Backbone as CSV, one residue per row, in Angstrom:
resi,resn,N_x,N_y,N_z,CA_x,CA_y,CA_z,C_x,C_y,C_z
1,MET,188.462,-98.204,54.437,187.264,-98.211,55.279,186.995,-96.834,55.868
2,LYS,188.098,-96.186,56.354,187.947,-94.848,56.920,187.443,-93.865,55.870
3,LYS,187.988,-94.022,54.634,187.567,-93.121,53.555,186.084,-93.310,53.249
4,LEU,185.653,-94.572,53.277,184.247,-94.862,53.020,183.365,-94.252,54.099
5,LEU,183.809,-94.369,55.366,183.042,-93.779,56.471,182.968,-92.267,56.349
6,LEU,184.099,-91.644,55.979,184.116,-90.196,55.788,183.179,-89.783,54.668
7,LEU,183.201,-90.565,53.573,182.333,-90.268,52.441,180.870,-90.375,52.832
8,LEU,180.545,-91.445,53.565,179.159,-91.639,54.007,178.727,-90.556,54.984
9,THR,179.655,-90.195,55.884,179.348,-89.126,56.847,179.077,-87.808,56.134
10,GLY,179.931,-87.505,55.149,179.741,-86.275,54.379,178.439,-86.287,53.618
11,LEU,178.105,-87.453,53.043,176.864,-87.565,52.293,175.655,-87.356,53.195
12,VAL,175.697,-87.976,54.374,174.604,-87.805,55.339,174.461,-86.338,55.740
13,PHE,175.608,-85.652,55.931,175.589,-84.245,56.320,174.935,-83.392,55.233
14,ILE,175.333,-83.638,53.978,174.783,-82.864,52.862,173.289,-83.113,52.726
15,LEU,172.899,-84.384,52.815,171.476,-84.701,52.732,170.699,-84.084,53.885
16,GLY,171.330,-84.039,55.041,170.684,-83.412,56.202,170.444,-81.945,55.984
17,LEU,171.453,-81.270,55.407,171.286,-79.849,55.110,170.170,-79.625,54.104
18,ALA,170.141,-80.460,53.082,169.106,-80.325,52.056,167.724,-80.545,52.655
19,ALA,167.631,-81.547,53.521,166.339,-81.840,54.148,165.901,-80.705,55.054
20,THR,166.875,-80.140,55.786,166.549,-79.017,56.671,166.007,-77.855,55.877
21,SER,166.666,-77.559,54.735,166.200,-76.475,53.876,164.829,-76.774,53.323
22,ALA,164.645,-78.016,52.862,163.375,-78.392,52.248,162.228,-78.336,53.240
23,MET,162.497,-78.626,54.468,161.440,-78.637,55.469,161.223,-77.269,56.101
24,GLY,161.871,-76.231,55.541,161.658,-74.893,56.057,162.623,-74.502,57.141
25,GLY,163.655,-75.320,57.388,164.628,-74.971,58.408,165.353,-73.679,58.094
26,SER,165.415,-73.335,56.811,166.061,-72.094,56.404,165.163,-70.894,56.650
27,GLY,163.925,-71.134,57.007,162.975,-70.047,57.199,162.280,-69.618,55.929
28,LEU,162.585,-70.272,54.813,161.971,-69.920,53.536,160.659,-70.673,53.359
29,PRO,159.676,-70.039,52.736,158.361,-70.671,52.601,158.334,-71.730,51.506
30,ASN,157.473,-72.723,51.677,157.243,-73.751,50.669,156.030,-73.437,49.803
31,SER,155.316,-72.365,50.136,154.157,-71.948,49.358,153.951,-70.452,49.556
32,MET,153.304,-69.814,48.588,153.058,-68.382,48.697,151.823,-67.999,47.881
33,ALA,151.305,-66.827,48.186,150.169,-66.295,47.435,150.305,-64.784,47.327
34,ALA,149.903,-64.254,46.183,149.897,-62.810,45.962,148.461,-62.318,45.899
35,MET,148.186,-61.238,46.620,146.872,-60.603,46.594,147.057,-59.173,46.107
36,GLY,146.070,-58.684,45.353,146.201,-57.316,44.874,145.387,-57.034,43.636
37,ASP,145.928,-56.150,42.790,145.202,-55.700,41.609,146.035,-55.912,40.349
38,SER,145.827,-55.069,39.356,146.473,-55.249,38.056,147.989,-55.147,38.123
39,MET,148.517,-54.407,39.094,149.969,-54.315,39.202,150.584,-55.681,39.515
40,THR,149.908,-56.461,40.330,150.421,-57.776,40.679,150.102,-58.804,39.597
41,GLN,149.069,-58.545,38.789,148.790,-59.388,37.631,149.665,-59.007,36.433
42,ALA,150.477,-57.970,36.585,151.386,-57.524,35.516,150.629,-57.216,34.224
43,VAL,149.627,-56.378,34.345,148.817,-55.997,33.193,149.586,-55.030,32.289
44,ASN,149.485,-55.265,30.981,150.018,-54.351,29.960,151.489,-54.004,30.168
45,VAL,152.318,-55.020,30.352,153.729,-54.752,30.648,154.524,-54.255,29.441
46,GLY,153.960,-54.367,28.234,154.689,-53.886,27.060,153.960,-54.242,25.787
47,PHE,154.548,-53.899,24.636,153.898,-54.115,23.351,153.514,-55.569,23.129
48,LEU,154.320,-56.488,23.643,154.025,-57.903,23.498,153.341,-58.463,24.740
49,GLY,152.925,-57.561,25.631,152.352,-58.012,26.890,151.024,-57.371,27.199
50,PHE,150.137,-57.312,26.204,148.817,-56.714,26.439,147.984,-57.623,27.340
51,GLY,147.215,-57.016,28.237,146.375,-57.783,29.150,147.158,-58.297,30.340
52,GLU,146.671,-59.372,30.938,147.300,-59.924,32.132,148.494,-60.796,31.766
53,ASN,149.587,-60.591,32.474,150.818,-61.340,32.231,151.417,-61.783,33.568
54,PRO,150.738,-62.663,34.298,151.203,-63.030,35.643,152.599,-63.633,35.669
55,GLU,153.062,-64.143,34.531,154.409,-64.698,34.493,155.481,-63.627,34.697
56,HIS,155.097,-62.344,34.544,156.035,-61.237,34.740,155.804,-60.494,36.063
57,SER,154.952,-61.030,36.919,154.609,-60.355,38.166,155.802,-60.212,39.104
58,TRP,155.878,-59.071,39.774,156.934,-58.821,40.760,156.890,-59.833,41.909
59,SER,155.716,-60.392,42.176,155.548,-61.279,43.327,155.725,-62.747,42.960
60,THR,154.899,-63.251,42.064,154.896,-64.682,41.763,155.317,-64.988,40.328
61,GLY,155.915,-64.028,39.640,156.315,-64.234,38.252,157.326,-65.357,38.095
62,TYR,157.315,-65.970,36.910,158.178,-67.129,36.684,158.830,-67.132,35.299
63,ALA,158.642,-66.087,34.503,159.220,-66.057,33.152,160.747,-66.046,33.237
64,LEU,161.371,-66.829,32.399,162.827,-66.941,32.427,163.509,-65.794,31.685
65,LEU,162.933,-65.368,30.570,163.606,-64.400,29.713,163.011,-63.005,29.881
66,ASP,162.980,-62.539,31.096,162.558,-61.161,31.363,163.456,-60.596,32.456
67,PRO,163.407,-59.285,32.691,164.290,-58.701,33.707,163.789,-58.853,35.137
68,VAL,162.608,-59.424,35.305,161.995,-59.512,36.629,162.561,-60.698,37.408
69,ARG,163.090,-60.403,38.590,163.458,-61.456,39.545,162.427,-61.406,40.667
70,SER,161.341,-62.118,40.458,160.214,-62.056,41.382,160.565,-62.659,42.734
71,HIS,159.699,-62.436,43.703,159.887,-63.054,45.015,159.897,-64.570,44.879
72,TYR,158.976,-65.087,44.056,158.941,-66.532,43.836,160.279,-67.036,43.312
73,GLU,160.834,-66.370,42.312,162.083,-66.831,41.704,163.244,-66.734,42.686
74,ARG,163.270,-65.692,43.487,164.355,-65.520,44.460,164.291,-66.598,45.544
75,ILE,163.087,-66.898,46.006,162.936,-67.929,47.024,163.225,-69.306,46.434
76,ARG,162.747,-69.538,45.223,162.928,-70.824,44.555,164.410,-71.178,44.394
77,LEU,165.245,-70.169,44.181,166.679,-70.423,44.051,167.274,-71.018,45.321
78,ARG,166.668,-70.704,46.458,167.191,-71.150,47.741,166.347,-72.243,48.391
79,ASN,165.182,-72.513,47.828,164.294,-73.528,48.394,163.529,-74.213,47.266
80,TRP,164.008,-75.347,46.839,163.408,-76.040,45.705,162.003,-76.550,45.991
81,ARG,161.598,-76.574,47.267,160.255,-77.043,47.610,159.169,-76.051,47.189
82,LEU,159.537,-74.792,46.957,158.557,-73.819,46.476,158.417,-73.989,44.966
83,LYS,157.413,-74.721,44.561,157.187,-74.985,43.143,156.137,-74.031,42.588
84,ARG,156.113,-73.931,41.256,155.224,-72.962,40.624,153.766,-73.184,41.013
85,GLU,153.353,-74.446,41.126,151.956,-74.724,41.472,151.623,-74.323,42.908
86,ASN,152.655,-74.041,43.698,152.435,-73.581,45.077,152.626,-72.080,45.223
87,ALA,152.767,-71.385,44.095,152.900,-69.922,44.095,151.682,-69.346,43.381
88,HIS,150.705,-68.927,44.145,149.399,-68.554,43.611,149.299,-67.037,43.421
89,ASN,148.880,-66.619,42.243,148.614,-65.200,42.013,147.108,-64.998,42.035
90,ASN,146.610,-64.528,43.166,145.173,-64.339,43.347,144.722,-62.919,43.027
91,ALA,145.646,-62.076,42.596,145.314,-60.683,42.297,144.304,-60.601,41.153
92,VAL,143.486,-59.546,41.179,142.430,-59.358,40.178,142.567,-57.968,39.567
93,ASN,142.589,-57.935,38.258,142.671,-56.672,37.540,141.499,-55.768,37.933
94,GLY,141.802,-54.547,38.351,140.765,-53.598,38.734,140.295,-53.693,40.173
95,ALA,140.880,-54.589,40.939,140.411,-54.832,42.309,140.627,-53.621,43.206
96,ARG,139.672,-53.422,44.093,139.816,-52.489,45.207,139.848,-53.322,46.488
97,VAL,140.005,-52.656,47.604,140.189,-53.406,48.847,138.967,-54.257,49.192
98,ARG,137.769,-53.824,48.811,136.585,-54.645,49.084,136.636,-55.957,48.300
99,GLY,137.158,-55.906,47.077,137.337,-57.126,46.303,138.385,-58.036,46.920
100,LEU,139.398,-57.433,47.538,140.408,-58.209,48.253,139.744,-59.039,49.342
101,LEU,138.805,-58.418,50.028,138.096,-59.067,51.134,137.133,-60.128,50.618
102,GLU,136.337,-59.789,49.622,135.251,-60.671,49.194,135.707,-61.801,48.272
103,GLU,136.665,-61.537,47.399,137.050,-62.526,46.387,138.381,-63.218,46.698
104,GLN,139.379,-62.419,47.043,140.724,-62.980,47.153,141.021,-63.609,48.509
105,LEU,140.455,-63.066,49.557,140.715,-63.603,50.894,140.259,-65.049,51.040
106,PRO,139.035,-65.412,50.654,138.630,-66.824,50.795,139.546,-67.771,50.021
107,LYS,139.945,-67.365,48.829,140.825,-68.208,48.018,142.184,-68.380,48.692
108,THR,142.715,-67.293,49.223,144.026,-67.343,49.870,143.982,-68.193,51.134
109,LEU,142.941,-68.051,51.921,142.816,-68.858,53.134,142.728,-70.345,52.791
110,ALA,142.026,-70.671,51.719,141.900,-72.074,51.316,143.246,-72.641,50.864
111,GLN,144.079,-71.806,50.270,145.405,-72.248,49.812,146.390,-72.401,50.959
112,ALA,146.142,-71.721,52.072,146.986,-71.784,53.269,148.473,-71.584,52.953
113,PRO,148.839,-70.492,52.285,150.248,-70.273,51.953,151.074,-69.892,53.176
114,GLU,152.367,-70.113,53.067,153.284,-69.758,54.153,153.810,-68.328,54.005
115,TYR,153.557,-67.734,52.852,154.004,-66.361,52.586,152.959,-65.686,51.711
116,VAL,152.569,-64.458,52.077,151.561,-63.703,51.331,152.086,-62.297,51.063
117,THR,151.902,-61.837,49.831,152.180,-60.434,49.514,150.863,-59.746,49.170
118,ILE,150.738,-58.496,49.600,149.534,-57.704,49.301,149.948,-56.330,48.793
119,LEU,149.503,-56.001,47.593,149.672,-54.658,47.048,148.311,-54.223,46.523
120,ILE,147.660,-53.329,47.249,146.320,-52.872,46.899,146.187,-51.407,47.317
121,GLY,145.355,-50.671,46.615,145.103,-49.283,47.000,145.086,-48.309,45.840
122,ASN,145.713,-48.673,44.723,145.726,-47.762,43.578,144.322,-47.470,43.072
123,ASN,143.525,-48.517,42.905,142.165,-48.320,42.397,141.272,-47.634,43.423
124,ASP,141.553,-47.863,44.695,140.784,-47.161,45.731,141.051,-45.662,45.677
125,ALA,142.318,-45.284,45.469,142.651,-43.870,45.325,142.069,-43.305,44.041
126,CYS,142.118,-44.074,42.974,141.646,-43.599,41.668,140.133,-43.393,41.625
127,HIS,139.409,-44.123,42.477,137.949,-44.042,42.446,137.351,-43.498,43.743
128,GLY,138.201,-43.064,44.657,137.719,-42.349,45.826,137.091,-43.186,46.917
129,THR,137.616,-44.378,47.184,137.130,-45.158,48.324,137.354,-44.366,49.614
130,PRO,136.329,-44.169,50.431,136.523,-43.456,51.694,137.596,-44.137,52.542
131,ILE,138.444,-43.341,53.171,139.601,-43.894,53.870,139.185,-44.779,55.042
132,ASP,138.067,-44.479,55.696,137.640,-45.331,56.819,137.174,-46.703,56.320
133,GLU,136.527,-46.726,55.158,136.134,-48.004,54.568,137.366,-48.803,54.151
134,PHE,138.320,-48.107,53.560,139.557,-48.773,53.160,140.233,-49.406,54.374
135,GLU,140.333,-48.658,55.459,140.998,-49.179,56.654,140.255,-50.366,57.238
136,ASP,138.936,-50.274,57.324,138.155,-51.369,57.910,138.326,-52.655,57.099
137,ASP,138.234,-52.543,55.787,138.335,-53.733,54.937,139.745,-54.307,54.949
138,TYR,140.733,-53.449,54.858,142.125,-53.908,54.841,142.485,-54.575,56.166
139,ARG,142.070,-53.956,57.247,142.363,-54.514,58.568,141.697,-55.874,58.740
140,TYR,140.478,-56.009,58.238,139.774,-57.287,58.341,140.523,-58.377,57.582
141,VAL,141.034,-58.044,56.396,141.784,-59.018,55.602,143.003,-59.504,56.370
142,VAL,143.774,-58.584,56.910,144.984,-58.963,57.640,144.628,-59.720,58.916
143,GLU,143.567,-59.305,59.567,143.125,-59.993,60.785,142.759,-61.445,60.489
144,GLN,142.046,-61.665,59.396,141.651,-63.028,59.028,142.865,-63.873,58.642
145,LEU,143.798,-63.275,57.935,145.002,-64.015,57.552,145.815,-64.412,58.781
146,THR,146.020,-63.472,59.694,146.845,-63.766,60.866,146.147,-64.714,61.832
147,THR,144.837,-64.664,61.889,144.087,-65.550,62.780,144.070,-66.982,62.253
148,ASN,143.815,-67.121,60.968,143.679,-68.453,60.376,145.003,-69.057,59.929
149,LEU,145.994,-68.205,59.673,147.313,-68.670,59.246,148.363,-68.010,60.143
150,PRO,148.410,-68.404,61.419,149.227,-67.675,62.397,150.730,-67.710,62.134
151,ASP,151.213,-68.671,61.368,152.651,-68.763,61.096,153.043,-68.157,59.753
152,THR,152.071,-67.687,59.006,152.334,-67.140,57.676,152.941,-65.748,57.756
153,LYS,153.951,-65.508,56.934,154.543,-64.178,56.809,153.726,-63.379,55.801
154,ILE,153.395,-62.140,56.147,152.543,-61.306,55.302,153.249,-59.987,55.022
155,LEU,153.507,-59.720,53.758,154.183,-58.491,53.345,153.155,-57.519,52.771
156,LEU,153.005,-56.377,53.437,152.079,-55.338,52.995,152.871,-54.263,52.256
157,VAL,152.531,-54.035,51.003,153.274,-53.099,50.159,152.457,-51.826,49.963
158,SER,153.110,-50.699,50.088,152.435,-49.421,49.877,152.044,-49.256,48.413
159,THR,151.167,-48.308,48.130,150.900,-47.938,46.741,152.028,-47.040,46.252
160,PRO,152.428,-47.173,44.991,153.422,-46.250,44.442,152.835,-44.840,44.321
161,ASP,153.677,-43.887,44.110,153.231,-42.507,43.895,152.851,-42.348,42.421
162,ILE,151.667,-42.847,42.075,151.267,-42.830,40.671,150.950,-41.430,40.160
163,ALA,150.808,-40.459,41.073,150.613,-39.081,40.620,151.814,-38.595,39.815
164,ARG,152.974,-39.194,40.037,154.172,-38.797,39.306,154.100,-39.158,37.830
165,LEU,153.142,-39.999,37.463,153.011,-40.361,36.054,152.799,-39.133,35.175
166,LYS,152.151,-38.127,35.723,151.949,-36.904,34.946,153.279,-36.259,34.580
167,ASP,154.243,-36.349,35.479,155.563,-35.787,35.205,156.405,-36.730,34.350
168,ILE,156.227,-38.028,34.549,157.080,-39.012,33.881,156.719,-39.155,32.407
169,VAL,155.418,-39.354,32.125,154.995,-39.599,30.736,153.851,-38.682,30.291
170,GLY,153.439,-37.766,31.152,152.310,-36.901,30.830,152.567,-35.942,29.686
171,GLY,153.830,-35.761,29.326,154.156,-34.892,28.205,153.867,-35.510,26.851
172,LYS,153.571,-36.811,26.831,153.292,-37.505,25.575,151.806,-37.407,25.241
173,PHE,151.504,-36.950,24.030,150.108,-36.841,23.601,149.416,-38.202,23.677
174,TYR,150.130,-39.249,23.266,149.573,-40.596,23.266,149.087,-40.981,24.658
175,CYS,149.890,-40.681,25.676,149.513,-41.046,27.048,148.283,-40.274,27.504
176,ARG,148.260,-38.998,27.232,147.093,-38.193,27.623,145.837,-38.677,26.910
177,PHE,145.990,-39.096,25.651,144.866,-39.623,24.877,144.349,-40.915,25.507
178,ILE,145.252,-41.806,25.882,144.861,-43.073,26.510,144.144,-42.816,27.824
179,TRP,144.712,-41.960,28.650,144.100,-41.679,29.955,142.679,-41.151,29.811
180,LYS,142.495,-40.241,28.850,141.181,-39.623,28.666,140.200,-40.593,28.008
181,THR,140.630,-41.265,26.954,139.744,-42.146,26.183,139.230,-43.312,27.014
182,PHE,140.107,-43.885,27.833,139.744,-45.082,28.598,139.453,-44.774,30.062
183,ASN,139.312,-43.496,30.370,138.939,-43.063,31.728,139.844,-43.693,32.790
184,VAL,141.141,-43.634,32.534,142.122,-44.213,33.457,142.235,-43.327,34.695
185,CYS,142.061,-43.910,35.844,142.213,-43.237,37.143,141.579,-41.843,37.133
186,PRO,140.254,-41.768,37.141,139.571,-40.473,37.028,139.923,-39.459,38.109
187,LYS,140.250,-39.911,39.304,140.603,-38.976,40.368,141.958,-38.305,40.140
188,LEU,142.735,-38.875,39.201,144.038,-38.309,38.886,144.055,-37.657,37.510
189,PHE,143.486,-38.334,36.509,143.564,-37.847,35.129,142.247,-37.292,34.605
190,GLY,141.165,-37.458,35.347,139.855,-37.009,34.873,139.717,-35.493,34.850
191,GLN,138.688,-35.042,34.155,138.432,-33.606,34.066,138.137,-33.033,35.455
192,GLY,138.834,-31.982,35.796,138.638,-31.336,37.092,139.302,-32.048,38.255
193,ALA,140.131,-33.034,37.967,140.810,-33.772,39.040,141.751,-32.858,39.813
194,ASP,141.777,-33.021,41.123,142.641,-32.241,42.001,143.849,-33.104,42.360
195,ILE,144.988,-32.829,41.755,146.157,-33.699,41.937,146.666,-33.679,43.368
196,GLU,146.582,-32.528,44.039,147.048,-32.458,45.426,146.140,-33.272,46.342
197,GLU,144.849,-33.218,46.073,143.909,-34.035,46.854,144.165,-35.517,46.607
198,PHE,144.468,-35.865,45.366,144.768,-37.257,45.045,146.033,-37.717,45.767
199,LYS,147.070,-36.899,45.725,148.318,-37.252,46.414,148.071,-37.497,47.892
200,GLN,147.246,-36.643,48.492,146.970,-36.786,49.916,146.210,-38.067,50.205
201,SER,145.309,-38.455,49.293,144.562,-39.701,49.503,145.494,-40.913,49.471
202,VAL,146.499,-40.877,48.593,147.467,-41.975,48.529,148.303,-42.019,49.809
203,ILE,148.681,-40.853,50.311,149.435,-40.794,51.561,148.605,-41.375,52.713
204,TYR,147.315,-41.019,52.769,146.431,-41.561,53.801,146.373,-43.097,53.713
205,ILE,146.211,-43.604,52.501,146.137,-45.045,52.291,147.409,-45.720,52.782
206,ASN,148.541,-45.173,52.419,149.811,-45.784,52.824,150.037,-45.701,54.329
207,ASN,149.588,-44.624,54.936,149.699,-44.513,56.398,148.839,-45.559,57.096
208,VAL,147.668,-45.823,56.532,146.782,-46.856,57.086,147.451,-48.224,56.992
209,ILE,148.037,-48.529,55.834,148.687,-49.826,55.648,149.859,-49.985,56.611
210,ARG,150.631,-48.920,56.756,151.772,-48.966,57.686,151.303,-49.222,59.121
211,GLN,150.242,-48.558,59.525,149.741,-48.719,60.884,149.200,-50.126,61.120
212,ILE,148.512,-50.661,60.135,147.990,-52.023,60.257,149.138,-53.013,60.431
213,ALA,150.194,-52.839,59.657,151.358,-53.716,59.798,151.925,-53.624,61.214
214,ASP,152.018,-52.430,61.739,152.545,-52.237,63.096,151.669,-52.902,64.147
215,ASP,150.371,-52.994,63.863,149.425,-53.505,64.849,149.381,-55.035,64.929
216,PHE,149.992,-55.721,63.957,149.812,-57.174,63.892,151.075,-57.978,64.144
217,GLY,152.110,-57.375,64.658,153.253,-58.157,65.112,154.287,-58.478,64.054
218,ASP,155.205,-59.363,64.429,156.405,-59.625,63.628,156.139,-60.346,62.313
219,ASN,155.039,-61.063,62.215,154.758,-61.803,60.985,154.122,-60.940,59.899
220,VAL,153.873,-59.688,60.204,153.324,-58.752,59.222,154.300,-57.597,59.082
221,ARG,154.716,-57.338,57.861,155.722,-56.307,57.619,155.262,-55.360,56.520
222,PHE,155.586,-54.083,56.694,155.248,-53.053,55.708,156.499,-52.642,54.948
223,VAL,156.365,-52.495,53.639,157.456,-51.970,52.836,156.892,-50.902,51.905
224,SER,157.575,-49.770,51.831,157.092,-48.646,51.026,157.827,-48.555,49.698
225,VAL,157.046,-48.415,48.626,157.615,-48.120,47.306,157.183,-46.730,46.842
226,TYR,156.539,-46.003,47.734,155.986,-44.688,47.391,157.086,-43.702,46.999
227,GLU,158.214,-43.797,47.655,159.268,-42.804,47.449,160.027,-43.000,46.142
228,TYR,159.913,-44.190,45.563,160.702,-44.452,44.358,160.144,-43.688,43.158
229,GLU,161.008,-43.032,42.412,160.621,-42.298,41.214,160.843,-43.186,39.988
230,PHE,159.760,-43.740,39.482,159.862,-44.606,38.316,160.329,-43.814,37.094
231,ARG,161.107,-44.477,36.246,161.610,-43.876,35.004,160.642,-44.163,33.868
232,PRO,160.714,-43.394,32.779,159.795,-43.632,31.654,159.820,-45.061,31.132
233,TYR,160.989,-45.693,31.051,161.069,-47.055,30.519,160.479,-48.083,31.488
234,GLN,160.212,-47.674,32.721,159.609,-48.574,33.704,158.081,-48.460,33.726
235,VAL,157.533,-47.662,32.803,156.089,-47.474,32.683,155.622,-48.116,31.374
236,SER,154.485,-48.774,31.410,153.954,-49.457,30.239,153.819,-48.510,29.053
237,ASN,154.283,-48.960,27.890,154.078,-48.166,26.677,152.752,-48.501,26.004
238,LEU,151.950,-49.332,26.654,150.610,-49.630,26.160,149.567,-48.697,26.760
239,ASP,149.637,-48.484,28.075,148.605,-47.659,28.718,149.173,-46.495,29.523
240,CYS,150.493,-46.372,29.577,151.140,-45.255,30.288,150.705,-45.179,31.749
241,PHE,150.393,-46.329,32.323,149.910,-46.356,33.709,150.543,-47.489,34.515
242,HIS,150.494,-48.689,33.988,151.027,-49.838,34.716,152.540,-49.947,34.557
243,PRO,153.189,-50.669,35.451,154.626,-50.904,35.291,154.916,-51.758,34.057
244,SER,155.978,-51.429,33.359,156.487,-52.305,32.306,157.201,-53.489,32.963
245,THR,157.785,-54.366,32.164,158.559,-55.452,32.779,159.694,-54.883,33.618
246,TYR,160.270,-53.760,33.167,161.343,-53.141,33.948,160.782,-52.505,35.221
247,GLY,159.562,-52.009,35.151,158.912,-51.511,36.356,158.593,-52.628,37.325
248,GLN,158.139,-53.760,36.793,157.897,-54.934,37.626,159.195,-55.396,38.286
249,ALA,160.289,-55.343,37.526,161.591,-55.733,38.081,161.979,-54.836,39.248
250,ARG,161.704,-53.551,39.100,162.050,-52.619,40.176,161.157,-52.826,41.398
251,LEU,159.866,-53.086,41.157,158.963,-53.397,42.269,159.444,-54.638,43.022
252,ALA,159.865,-55.643,42.273,160.365,-56.866,42.898,161.577,-56.571,43.766
253,GLN,162.491,-55.779,43.254,163.719,-55.469,43.990,163.427,-54.670,45.258
254,LEU,162.611,-53.627,45.127,162.306,-52.762,46.271,161.570,-53.531,47.373
255,THR,160.601,-54.324,46.981,159.814,-55.048,47.982,160.605,-56.200,48.595
256,TRP,161.502,-56.795,47.805,162.336,-57.857,48.332,163.295,-57.318,49.388
257,GLU,163.906,-56.181,49.103,164.886,-55.596,50.034,164.254,-55.220,51.372
258,GLY,162.970,-54.864,51.344,162.314,-54.499,52.591,161.527,-55.628,53.221
259,GLY,161.628,-56.828,52.645,160.798,-57.931,53.089,161.449,-58.851,54.102
260,PHE,160.977,-60.090,54.149,161.371,-61.050,55.170,162.614,-61.853,54.821
261,TYR,162.927,-62.027,53.549,163.877,-63.053,53.158,165.117,-62.541,52.447
262,SER,165.309,-61.239,52.422,166.456,-60.678,51.687,167.767,-60.987,52.416
């Protein structure tokens, strides 16, 4: 009888722990959403990954046989309540911060996720969005998220130092041909582009994102990936611009380490 009581007590304890975890007692989210651009949609990750490949995304990716351990996959290991249908990738290829506000914000608010990641700014730097416009739009997005979803954790990710691509893969004729032919990031690779001016614009953007995170309290956190020097194998061999699957893996690792749940 005592053994049976001990067994039942242990079973109740284990079920209690599982229930606590499932109900968010562990602090892990049961739903999430990613906002951003082609980097979060995992565009052109490799020869077999032309176009959008959200299954390889650093944020909400779910592919089993790739090197990416996305935020979704890391959380899912510790919280089975976070299912794939509750991990939304709202990022849009080519998006700038105004698109984040007009297209992705309404969708994200309707989904009411408990965790949001935002990586935006590359296209704004590439096409010269004025920094005051960038700040106003970005701040509005975060303000709306924190007002309407006051308990949601929001991770703001800096833009990478994409100017380094010239040093990483710029020596390849193929890459220079792709950049020129498809008008990739004209403020960086276009004719007459001023690389120092471009670098400064990215720094301004990242400083704005950092300040916004500081202004909105503990539920909003900034993590920088600007300092990381990507390797050639971490850059897409399709367009010499986007992260490869290995680049996505590194983005996942860097942002996870600086985030809420590491």
